[in-house]
C-alpha positions as CSV (number, residue, x, y, z in Angstrom):
1,M,-15.7,15.3,-21.4
2,T,-12.3,16.7,-22.1
3,A,-9.1,15.9,-20.2
4,E,-8.6,18.1,-17.2
5,R,-5.9,20.7,-17.7
6,V,-3.4,21.3,-14.9
7,L,-1.5,24.6,-15.2
8,V,1.9,23.6,-13.7
9,P,5.5,23.6,-14.9
10,T,6.7,20.7,-16.9
11,P,6.3,17.4,-15.0
12,A,10.0,17.0,-14.3
13,A,10.0,20.4,-12.6
14,Y,7.0,19.7,-10.4
15,R,8.4,20.4,-6.9
16,W,6.1,17.9,-5.1
17,R,6.7,14.9,-7.3
18,W,8.9,12.9,-4.9
19,P,6.7,13.3,-1.8
20,A,3.7,12.5,-4.0
21,L,5.4,9.4,-5.2
22,I,5.9,8.3,-1.6
23,A,2.2,8.7,-1.0
24,L,1.4,6.5,-4.1
25,L,3.9,3.8,-3.0
26,L,2.6,3.8,0.6
27,G,-0.9,3.3,-0.8
28,E,0.2,0.4,-2.9
29,A,2.2,-1.2,-0.2
30,M,-0.6,-0.9,2.3
31,N,-3.0,-2.6,-0.1
32,L,-0.7,-5.5,-0.9
33,L,0.3,-6.0,2.7
34,D,-3.4,-6.6,3.6
35,A,-3.5,-9.4,1.1
36,T,-1.2,-11.5,3.4
37,I,-1.1,-9.7,6.7
38,V,-3.9,-11.7,8.3
39,Q,-2.4,-15.1,7.3
40,V,-0.4,-15.3,10.6
41,A,-3.1,-13.6,12.6
42,A,-5.9,-15.8,11.2
43,P,-5.8,-18.7,13.7
44,K,-5.8,-16.1,16.5
45,I,-8.8,-14.4,14.9
46,H,-10.6,-17.7,14.6
47,A,-9.9,-18.5,18.3
48,D,-11.2,-15.1,19.4
49,L,-14.3,-14.8,17.1
50,G,-15.2,-18.5,16.6
51,G,-16.7,-19.9,13.4
52,S,-15.7,-22.8,11.2
53,V,-12.0,-23.6,10.4
54,S,-12.7,-22.7,6.7
55,D,-13.2,-19.1,7.9
56,V,-9.4,-18.9,8.2
57,Q,-9.2,-19.1,4.4
58,W,-12.0,-16.6,3.9
59,F,-10.1,-14.0,5.9
60,T,-7.7,-13.8,3.0
61,T,-9.9,-14.7,0.0
62,A,-12.7,-12.3,1.0
63,Y,-10.0,-9.6,0.3
64,T,-8.2,-10.9,-2.7
65,L,-11.3,-12.0,-4.7
66,P,-12.9,-8.5,-5.0
67,F,-9.4,-7.1,-5.3
68,A,-8.8,-9.3,-8.4
69,V,-12.1,-8.9,-10.2
70,L,-12.6,-5.1,-9.6
71,L,-9.0,-4.0,-10.5
72,I,-9.8,-3.3,-14.1
73,A,-13.1,-1.6,-13.3
74,G,-11.2,0.6,-10.8
75,G,-8.8,1.6,-13.6
76,R,-11.8,2.6,-15.8
77,L,-13.2,4.7,-13.0
78,G,-9.9,6.6,-12.8
79,D,-10.0,7.2,-16.6
80,M,-13.6,8.5,-16.3
81,V,-13.6,10.8,-13.2
82,G,-10.0,11.4,-12.5
83,R,-7.2,9.2,-11.0
84,K,-6.4,11.6,-8.2
85,R,-10.0,11.7,-7.1
86,M,-10.4,7.9,-7.2
87,F,-7.1,7.4,-5.4
88,V,-8.3,9.7,-2.5
89,I,-11.8,8.0,-2.5
90,G,-10.1,4.6,-2.4
91,V,-7.7,5.4,0.4
92,T,-10.5,6.9,2.5
93,G,-12.7,3.9,2.0
94,F,-9.9,1.5,2.7
95,M,-9.1,3.3,6.0
96,L,-12.7,3.2,7.1
97,A,-13.0,-0.5,6.2
98,S,-9.8,-1.2,8.1
99,I,-11.3,0.4,11.2
100,A,-14.5,-1.6,10.8
101,C,-12.4,-4.8,10.5
102,A,-10.6,-4.0,13.7
103,V,-13.8,-3.5,15.8
104,V,-16.1,-6.2,14.5
105,P,-17.6,-8.6,17.0
106,T,-18.3,-11.5,14.7
107,V,-16.7,-13.5,11.9
108,G,-19.4,-12.7,9.4
109,L,-18.9,-8.9,9.8
110,L,-15.1,-9.3,9.5
111,I,-15.5,-11.2,6.2
112,A,-18.0,-8.6,4.9
113,F,-15.6,-5.7,5.7
114,R,-12.7,-7.6,4.2
115,V,-14.7,-7.6,1.0
116,V,-15.1,-3.8,1.3
117,Q,-11.3,-3.5,1.9
118,G,-10.6,-5.6,-1.3
119,A,-13.0,-3.4,-3.4
120,T,-11.4,-0.2,-2.2
121,A,-7.9,-1.6,-2.8
122,A,-9.0,-2.3,-6.4
123,V,-9.8,1.4,-6.7
124,I,-6.4,2.6,-5.4
125,I,-3.9,0.4,-7.2
126,P,-4.8,1.1,-10.9
127,Q,-4.3,4.9,-10.4
128,T,-0.6,4.8,-9.6
129,I,0.9,4.5,-13.0
130,G,-1.2,7.3,-14.6
131,L,-0.5,9.6,-11.7
132,I,3.3,8.9,-11.9
133,K,3.2,9.7,-15.6
134,T,1.5,13.0,-14.9
135,M,4.3,14.2,-12.5
136,F,7.4,12.7,-14.0
137,S,9.1,12.6,-17.4
138,G,12.3,11.3,-19.0
139,P,14.7,9.2,-16.8
140,E,12.9,10.3,-13.7
141,M,9.7,8.6,-14.9
142,S,11.6,5.3,-15.5
143,K,13.1,5.6,-12.0
144,A,9.7,6.3,-10.4
145,L,7.9,3.5,-12.3
146,G,10.8,1.1,-11.5
147,S,10.2,1.6,-7.8
148,I,6.8,0.0,-8.0
149,G,7.9,-3.6,-8.5
150,P,10.3,-3.9,-5.5
151,V,7.7,-2.2,-3.2
152,M,5.0,-4.6,-4.4
153,G,7.1,-7.7,-4.0
154,L,8.4,-6.8,-0.5
155,A,5.0,-5.7,0.7
156,A,3.3,-8.9,-0.4
157,V,5.9,-11.2,1.4
158,C,6.4,-9.0,4.5
159,G,2.7,-9.1,5.3
160,P,2.8,-12.3,7.3
161,V,5.9,-11.2,9.2
162,L,4.3,-7.8,10.1
163,G,1.0,-9.5,11.0
164,G,2.8,-11.8,13.4
165,V,4.8,-9.1,15.0
166,L,1.8,-6.8,15.5
167,T,-0.5,-9.5,16.9
168,H,2.2,-10.7,19.3
169,A,3.0,-7.2,20.5
170,D,-0.7,-6.9,21.6
171,L,-0.4,-3.1,21.7
172,F,-3.0,-1.7,24.2
173,G,-4.7,-5.1,24.2
174,S,-5.4,-4.9,20.5
175,S,-4.1,-8.4,19.6
176,W,-4.9,-9.3,16.0
177,R,-6.9,-6.1,15.6
178,A,-3.6,-4.2,15.3
179,A,-3.1,-5.9,11.9
180,F,-6.0,-3.7,10.6
181,L,-5.4,-0.6,12.7
182,V,-1.9,-0.2,11.3
183,N,-3.6,1.0,8.1
184,V,-5.0,4.0,9.8
185,P,-1.8,6.1,10.4
186,V,-0.5,5.0,7.0
187,S,-3.8,6.1,5.3
188,L,-3.7,9.5,7.2
189,V,-0.1,10.1,5.9
190,V,-1.2,9.3,2.4
191,L,-4.2,11.5,2.6
192,A,-2.1,14.3,4.0
193,I,0.2,14.2,0.9
194,A,-2.6,13.4,-1.6
195,P,-3.5,17.1,-2.3
196,R,0.0,17.4,-3.9
197,L,-0.9,14.9,-6.5
198,L,-1.8,16.2,-10.0
199,E,-5.1,15.3,-11.4
200,N,-5.1,13.1,-14.5
201,R,-7.8,11.3,-16.5
202,A,-8.0,9.7,-20.0
203,P,-8.3,12.2,-22.9
204,K,-11.2,10.2,-24.3
205,R,-13.7,9.1,-21.6
206,P,-14.3,5.3,-21.7
207,T,-17.4,3.6,-20.6
208,L,-17.7,1.3,-17.6
209,D,-18.6,-2.3,-18.5
210,V,-20.9,-3.1,-15.6
211,T,-22.3,-6.2,-17.1
212,G,-18.8,-7.6,-17.8
213,T,-17.7,-6.8,-14.2
214,L,-20.7,-8.6,-12.8
215,L,-20.2,-11.7,-15.0
216,A,-16.5,-11.9,-14.0
217,M,-17.3,-11.6,-10.3
218,A,-20.1,-14.2,-10.5
219,G,-18.1,-16.6,-12.6
220,I,-14.9,-16.5,-10.4
221,G,-16.9,-16.5,-7.2
222,L,-18.8,-19.7,-8.3
223,V,-15.5,-21.4,-9.1
224,V,-13.7,-20.4,-5.9
225,H,-16.4,-20.7,-3.3
226,P,-16.7,-24.6,-3.4
227,L,-13.0,-24.9,-2.9
228,I,-12.9,-23.0,0.4
229,G,-12.7,-25.5,3.3
230,A,-13.7,-28.4,1.1
231,D,-12.4,-32.0,0.9
232,L,-11.0,-31.8,-2.6
233,T,-11.0,-35.6,-3.0
234,A,-14.7,-35.8,-2.4
235,L,-16.4,-32.6,-3.7
236,S,-20.2,-32.8,-3.6
237,G,-22.4,-32.7,-6.7
238,W,-23.4,-29.2,-5.7
239,S,-19.8,-28.1,-5.6
240,W,-19.1,-29.5,-9.1
241,T,-22.3,-27.8,-10.3
242,S,-21.1,-24.5,-8.9
243,I,-17.7,-24.8,-10.6
244,A,-19.3,-25.8,-13.9
245,A,-21.7,-22.8,-13.7
246,G,-18.8,-20.5,-13.0
247,L,-16.8,-21.7,-16.0
248,C,-19.9,-21.3,-18.2
249,L,-20.3,-17.7,-16.9
250,M,-16.6,-17.0,-17.8
251,A,-17.3,-18.3,-21.3
252,V,-20.4,-15.9,-21.5
253,F,-18.1,-13.2,-20.2
254,A,-15.7,-13.8,-23.1
255,V,-18.5,-13.6,-25.7
256,H,-19.8,-10.5,-24.0
257,Q,-16.4,-8.8,-24.3
258,R,-16.5,-9.4,-28.1
259,G,-19.9,-7.9,-28.3
260,V,-18.9,-4.8,-26.3
261,V,-16.0,-4.2,-28.8
262,S,-18.3,-4.7,-31.8
263,A,-20.7,-2.1,-30.3
264,G,-17.8,0.4,-30.0
265,R,-17.8,0.5,-26.2
266,S,-14.9,0.0,-23.8
267,P,-14.5,-3.7,-22.8
268,L,-13.4,-4.7,-19.3
269,V,-10.5,-6.7,-20.9
270,E,-8.8,-5.4,-24.1
271,P,-9.2,-8.2,-26.7
272,T,-6.2,-7.1,-28.7
273,L,-3.9,-8.3,-25.9
274,F,-4.7,-11.8,-26.9
275,A,-3.4,-11.3,-30.4
276,H,0.1,-11.7,-28.8
277,R,0.5,-15.4,-28.5
278,G,2.6,-15.1,-25.3
279,F,0.2,-13.0,-23.3
280,P,-2.4,-15.7,-22.5
281,A,0.5,-17.9,-21.4
282,A,1.6,-15.0,-19.2
283,L,-1.8,-14.8,-17.5
284,V,-1.8,-18.5,-16.8
285,T,1.8,-18.4,-15.5
286,S,0.9,-15.5,-13.2
287,T,-2.1,-17.2,-11.8
288,L,-0.3,-20.4,-11.1
289,F,2.8,-18.7,-9.7
290,F,1.0,-16.5,-7.2
291,A,-1.3,-19.4,-6.3
292,V,1.9,-21.3,-5.2
293,T,3.5,-18.4,-3.3
294,N,0.4,-17.2,-1.5
295,G,-0.9,-20.8,-0.9
296,L,2.4,-21.9,0.6
297,T,2.7,-19.0,3.0
298,M,-0.8,-19.9,4.3
299,V,0.1,-23.6,4.7
300,V,3.4,-22.9,6.5
301,V,1.6,-20.6,9.0
302,L,-1.3,-23.0,9.5
303,Q,1.1,-25.9,10.2
304,L,3.1,-23.9,12.7
305,Q,0.1,-22.6,14.6
306,L,-2.5,-25.4,14.3
307,G,0.0,-28.3,14.0
308,L,2.7,-27.3,16.5
309,G,0.9,-24.7,18.6
310,A,3.5,-22.0,17.8
311,D,2.6,-18.4,18.7
312,V,2.0,-15.8,16.1
313,L,5.5,-14.2,16.4
314,K,7.3,-17.4,15.7
315,A,5.0,-18.2,12.8
316,G,5.5,-14.8,11.3
317,L,9.3,-14.7,11.8
318,T,9.5,-18.2,10.2
319,L,8.7,-16.5,6.9
320,A,11.4,-13.9,7.3
321,P,14.1,-15.9,5.4
322,W,11.6,-16.1,2.5
323,S,11.3,-12.3,2.5
324,V,15.0,-11.8,2.8
325,G,15.7,-14.2,-0.1
326,L,13.1,-12.6,-2.2
327,A,14.5,-9.1,-1.6
328,V,18.1,-10.0,-2.3
329,A,17.3,-12.1,-5.4
330,S,14.9,-9.5,-6.8
331,W,17.4,-6.7,-6.5
332,V,20.2,-8.7,-8.1
333,A,18.0,-10.0,-10.9
334,G,16.4,-6.6,-11.6
335,A,19.7,-4.6,-11.5
336,H,22.0,-7.1,-13.3
337,L,20.7,-10.4,-14.4
338,V,17.5,-9.7,-16.4
339,K,19.2,-7.4,-18.8
340,R,21.8,-10.1,-19.6
341,Y,20.0,-13.4,-19.3
342,E,16.4,-12.3,-19.8
343,H,14.7,-15.4,-21.1
344,R,16.8,-17.7,-18.9
345,M,15.7,-16.1,-15.6
346,M,12.2,-17.4,-15.5
347,P,13.1,-21.1,-15.7
348,L,16.0,-20.5,-13.4
349,G,13.8,-18.9,-10.8
350,L,11.1,-21.6,-11.0
351,A,13.8,-24.3,-10.7
352,V,15.2,-22.7,-7.6
353,L,11.7,-22.4,-6.2
354,L,11.0,-26.1,-6.9
355,V,14.3,-27.1,-5.2
356,G,13.2,-25.0,-2.1
357,A,9.8,-26.7,-2.1
358,L,11.3,-30.2,-2.3
359,A,13.8,-29.3,0.5
360,A,10.8,-28.2,2.6
361,I,9.1,-31.6,1.9
362,A,12.3,-33.4,3.1
363,V,12.4,-31.3,6.2
364,Y,8.8,-32.1,7.1
365,R,9.2,-35.8,6.3
366,T,12.0,-36.1,8.9
367,A,10.7,-33.6,11.4
368,D,9.6,-34.4,14.9
369,P,5.8,-33.8,14.9
370,H,6.1,-31.9,18.3
371,A,9.3,-29.9,17.6
372,Y,9.9,-26.7,15.6
373,P,11.6,-27.6,12.3
374,T,14.6,-25.3,12.2
375,P,16.0,-26.6,8.9
376,L,12.7,-25.3,7.3
377,L,14.2,-21.8,7.5
378,F,16.9,-22.6,5.0
379,A,14.3,-24.3,2.6
380,L,12.1,-21.2,2.8
381,A,15.1,-19.0,2.1
382,V,15.7,-21.0,-1.1
383,V,12.0,-20.6,-2.1
384,G,12.4,-16.8,-1.6
385,L,15.4,-16.7,-3.8
386,G,13.5,-18.5,-6.6
387,V,10.6,-16.1,-6.3
388,G,12.9,-13.1,-6.4
389,L,14.7,-14.4,-9.5
390,F,11.5,-15.2,-11.4
391,T,9.4,-12.0,-10.7
392,P,11.4,-9.2,-12.4
393,A,12.0,-11.3,-15.6
394,F,8.4,-12.4,-15.7
395,F,6.9,-8.9,-15.8
396,T,9.6,-7.7,-18.2
397,I,8.9,-10.5,-20.7
398,A,5.1,-10.4,-20.3
399,L,4.9,-6.6,-21.2
400,K,7.8,-6.4,-23.7
401,P,5.9,-7.4,-27.0
402,L,2.9,-5.1,-26.3
403,R,2.1,-1.8,-27.9
404,P,2.4,1.3,-25.7
405,Q,-1.3,1.9,-25.7
406,E,-1.8,-1.7,-24.4
407,I,0.7,-1.5,-21.5
408,G,-1.8,0.0,-19.0
409,S,-4.6,-2.6,-19.7
410,A,-2.1,-5.5,-19.7
411,A,-0.5,-4.4,-16.4
412,G,-4.0,-4.1,-14.8
413,L,-4.9,-7.6,-16.1
414,L,-1.7,-9.1,-14.8
415,N,-2.3,-7.5,-11.4
416,A,-5.8,-8.9,-11.4
417,V,-4.8,-12.5,-12.2
418,Q,-2.1,-12.1,-9.5
419,Q,-4.8,-11.5,-6.9
420,L,-6.9,-14.3,-8.5
421,G,-4.0,-16.6,-8.2
422,A,-3.6,-15.7,-4.6
423,T,-7.3,-16.4,-4.0
424,L,-7.1,-19.8,-5.7
425,G,-3.8,-20.7,-4.0
426,V,-5.2,-20.1,-0.5
427,A,-8.4,-22.0,-1.4
428,L,-6.6,-25.0,-3.0
429,L,-3.5,-25.5,-0.9
430,G,-5.3,-24.4,2.3
431,S,-8.0,-27.0,1.7
432,V,-5.4,-29.6,1.0
433,Y,-3.8,-29.0,4.3
434,L,-6.9,-28.5,6.4
435,G,-8.5,-31.6,4.9
436,G,-5.7,-33.9,6.2
437,A,-4.5,-32.1,9.3
438,G,-7.3,-33.1,11.7
439,G,-5.7,-36.2,13.1
440,G,-3.1,-34.6,15.3
441,P,0.5,-33.4,14.8
442,S,1.6,-36.4,12.7
443,A,-1.3,-36.1,10.4
444,A,-0.6,-32.3,10.1
445,L,3.0,-33.1,9.0
446,G,1.6,-35.4,6.3
447,A,-0.9,-32.9,5.2
448,V,1.7,-30.1,4.8
449,Q,3.8,-32.4,2.7
450,I,0.9,-33.1,0.3
451,A,0.3,-29.4,0.0
452,F,3.9,-28.8,-0.9
453,W,3.7,-31.6,-3.5
454,V,0.7,-30.0,-5.1
455,A,2.5,-26.7,-5.1
456,G,5.5,-28.4,-6.8
457,A,3.3,-29.8,-9.5
458,L,1.9,-26.3,-10.1
459,V,5.5,-25.0,-10.4
460,V,6.2,-27.7,-13.1
461,V,3.1,-26.5,-15.0
462,C,4.5,-22.9,-14.6
463,L,7.7,-24.1,-16.3
464,V,5.7,-25.2,-19.3
465,T,3.6,-22.1,-19.6
466,S,6.6,-19.8,-19.1
467,R,8.3,-21.7,-22.0
468,V,5.2,-20.8,-24.1
469,M,5.7,-17.1,-23.2
470,T,9.3,-17.1,-24.5
471,G,9.0,-19.7,-27.3
472,K,9.1,-19.1,-31.0
473,G,6.1,-16.9,-32.1
474,A,5.3,-15.7,-28.6
475,G,5.5,-12.1,-29.7
476,E,3.7,-12.7,-32.9
477,G,0.1,-11.6,-33.7
478,M,1.1,-8.0,-34.5
479,D,1.9,-6.4,-37.8
480,D,5.2,-4.7,-38.2
481,G,3.7,-1.3,-37.4
482,Q,2.5,-2.5,-34.0
483,K,5.8,-4.0,-32.8
């Protein structure tokens, strides 16, 4: 199949390019908000629908897990049948799944439709870069692409705040259901503008690696499932068997990808990316970093609502200093610091994040088990500053040594491990907290400290892996013509 031709003026002259960009950014923001928007509403959902306490974690992981493992397959579908077409299909499916989440009567159905939401989000996100490149050129393209990062970062951290505000507002008696219904008007706006997008697909039609996708889904699912709601100090033999089986499937997946390349077909993961010594370290760093950030937001919210009995509004607004710190630091780093101090920004951001985490531990250690810990707001602001300093430098360094034809695949893989990290963080840190918080307010304070200590240890590992990213030889593995 040949590439679809679009008879329009040069991309820079396309009159609808800026409204179309707004639609694309709204679609991205909506998807990333939903990765975190239920974290504050989750205890309210649990109280309303019942079920086990571990379901609180599944409200998030049921979304982020399919989001992670289907992102690259979603990008392949855009290459095959058209990115505009898949974007519209994804937004429509996401809107319908959101409506279903808002009206479900049981926990099981909510988790099932969260899976559908995550799958449709994985169809939407990968189309954005290709569609932008179709409509923009020159400096305007750089400006349009540069808008994606800040939108993604703010959407991800503003989710819990928005979820708390919407749930507390209880519009028309909707309570937590408003956290899903908010997607409907946003989706309708996106779909109204979507006809102005220009169609785009790969010049050479790739194949869809269905077997690789199923292996990745099964492997990751078998690793993550035993961690949800488990006592991590006493995992059962069945849990360890599941984790071991998942790791074996991931090894089979790696072998399968090599076989796909040897057969001349399109792999799910482009093997040439791993010729760059720093890129595997970037994947590990991304997984750990987003495990920390998403896991900690979950733990803070659970401590406030389950440990202190705070309402959803207070729990959501408690994360506002984190969001503000991230927004300010991300803007300053992206606009000024990364260009001048590129390789120093990642360790600086992680160090500031670690200081904020240690400050939060100190706050919890001296807090009254029955009183709201006001100093926590300052500690979370420091955490946000660290996240904002780290993120722009990380993506710049991770993508810098790659060839132009590898950027799209690499960006998709980094997005995928970001969502995988979010899944693992909620599973790991959420289980650490829930496993020790059942003995009352004092026990909950102890449990949240342990969760922050675990997060701090992961940040230290991040410091090591980020050093590998920027160390000598990190950009090697290419011949001179590839650099």
